[in-house]
C-alpha positions in Angstrom: 0.0 0.0 0.0 1.3 3.4 -1.0 1.2 6.0 1.8 1.1 9.7 1.5 3.9 11.6 3.3 1.6 13.1 5.9 -0.7 11.2 8.3 -3.6 13.3 9.7 -5.3 11.8 12.8 -8.3 13.4 14.5 -11.0 12.8 17.0 -14.4 14.4 16.5 -17.8 14.3 18.2 -19.6 17.0 16.4 -17.8 16.8 13.0 -16.1 20.2 13.3 -12.6 18.7 13.9 -13.2 16.3 11.1 -14.3 19.1 8.7 -11.3 21.1 9.7 -9.0 18.2 8.9 -10.7 17.8 5.5 -10.0 21.5 4.8 -6.3 21.0 5.9 -6.1 18.0 3.6 -7.6 19.9 0.7 -5.1 22.8 1.1 -2.1 20.6 1.5 -3.3 18.3 -1.4 -5.3 15.1 -1.0 -2.5 13.0 -2.4 -0.1 14.2 0.3 -2.3 13.5 3.3 -3.8 10.2 4.5 -6.8 10.9 6.7 -7.7 8.9 9.9 -10.4 9.0 12.5 -8.9 7.8 15.7 -12.2 6.1 16.6 -11.7 3.8 13.6 -7.9 3.6 13.2 -5.4 2.4 15.8 -3.1 5.3 16.8 0.0 3.0 16.2 -0.5 3.7 12.5 1.0 7.1 13.1 4.4 5.5 13.3 4.4 4.8 9.6 4.5 8.6 8.8 7.4 11.0 8.9 5.0 13.9 9.1 2.0 13.9 11.3 -0.9 16.2 12.0 -3.2 15.6 15.0 -6.6 17.3 15.4 -8.1 17.6 18.9 -11.0 19.6 20.2 -11.3 20.7 23.9 -14.6 20.0 25.6 -16.1 21.9 28.4 -13.7 22.6 31.2 -10.5 21.6 29.5 -11.5 18.0 28.9 -10.5 15.6 26.2 -12.9 14.7 23.4 -14.3 11.2 24.0 -12.4 9.4 21.2 -9.1 10.9 22.4 -10.0 10.0 26.0 -10.7 6.4 24.9 -7.2 5.9 23.3 -5.2 8.3 25.5 -3.1 5.4 27.0 -2.2 4.2 23.5 -0.1 7.3 23.1 2.4 5.7 25.5 3.1 3.0 22.9 4.1 5.4 20.1 7.7 6.0 19.2 7.8 9.3 17.3 11.6 9.8 17.4 12.6 11.8 14.4 9.0 12.5 13.3 7.6 16.0 12.8 4.2 16.6 14.2 1.8 19.5 14.1 -1.5 20.0 16.0 -4.7 21.8 15.4 -7.2 22.4 18.1 -10.8 23.6 18.4 -12.1 25.4 21.4 -14.5 28.0 22.6 -12.7 31.1 23.9 -15.9 32.9 24.9 -17.8 30.0 26.6 -14.7 28.4 28.2 -12.1 31.2 28.4 -10.2 29.6 31.3 -9.6 26.3 29.4 -9.2 27.4 25.8 -7.6 24.6 23.8 -6.3 22.8 26.9 -6.6 19.4 25.2 -4.2 20.5 22.5 -1.7 21.3 25.2 -2.1 17.9 26.8 -1.6 16.2 23.5 1.5 18.3 22.7 3.1 17.2 26.0 2.4 13.5 25.2 3.8 13.8 21.7 7.0 15.5 22.9 7.5 12.8 25.5 7.3 10.2 22.6 10.2 11.9 20.9 8.3 13.9 18.2 9.6 17.2 16.8 6.9 19.9 17.1 6.0 22.1 14.1 3.2 24.5 13.4 3.2 26.7 16.4 0.7 29.6 16.0 0.7 33.2 17.3 -1.8 33.9 20.0 -2.5 37.5 18.8 -6.2 38.1 18.0 -7.6 35.7 20.5 -9.4 36.6 23.7 -9.2 34.0 26.5 -8.2 33.9 30.1 -5.9 30.8 30.2 -4.8 27.9 28.1 -2.6 24.9 28.6 -1.9 25.0 24.8 0.5 28.0 25.1 4.3 27.8 24.7 6.4 28.5 27.8 6.8 32.1 26.8 3.0 32.4 26.3 3.5 34.0 22.9 2.2 31.1 20.8 -0.1 28.2 20.8 1.5 24.8 20.3 -0.7 24.3 17.2 -3.3 26.0 15.0 -5.9 27.5 17.3 -9.5 27.6 15.9 -12.7 28.7 17.5 -15.6 27.6 15.3 -18.1 28.9 17.8 -17.0 32.6 17.7 -14.5 33.0 14.9 -15.6 30.6 12.1 -15.1 33.4 9.6 -11.4 33.3 10.3 -10.9 29.6 10.0 -10.2 29.2 6.2 -7.6 32.0 6.2 -5.9 30.6 9.3 -5.8 27.1 7.8 -4.3 28.5 4.5 -1.6 30.3 6.4 -0.9 27.4 8.7 -0.6 25.0 5.8 2.0 27.2 4.1 3.9 27.3 7.4 3.7 23.5 7.7 5.0 22.9 4.2 8.1 25.0 5.1 8.6 23.4 8.5 8.0 19.9 7.2 10.3 20.6 4.3 7.8 19.5 1.6 
């Protein structure tokens, strides 16, 4: 079986994270991205890709989406040494401003611990939230593409286009 260079893995309860992944795949080029719902595909499949994208929404008070919660322990079995990874996260900065994109921060920590090389950090300018576990240590960037489909859906396509250009450079594609 021929594989694309990029594996995109997502969990989605309301289809927004899935639809965002489809947009990312479309911008990067469908032939370059294999697309996986973690509810249907074992996470160990990620090891077959040199370039990875993970999509994760944050639920309620900084909680993991149910599919991610179900397979969270499987992350411990991954060896991502030498593999580049990028994250995109969905959250609600108005309804849950104290936990904006926390799940993306949790996933970032797990992937770093598995030896992955992070890419796709995103500036936090233009967002209004109180706290987030998805910020870099200096607090200037998110550890991945930050999207808010509840309150800023009109900015999503432009943000995806810019982020995909950034990923192509950082992945070296």
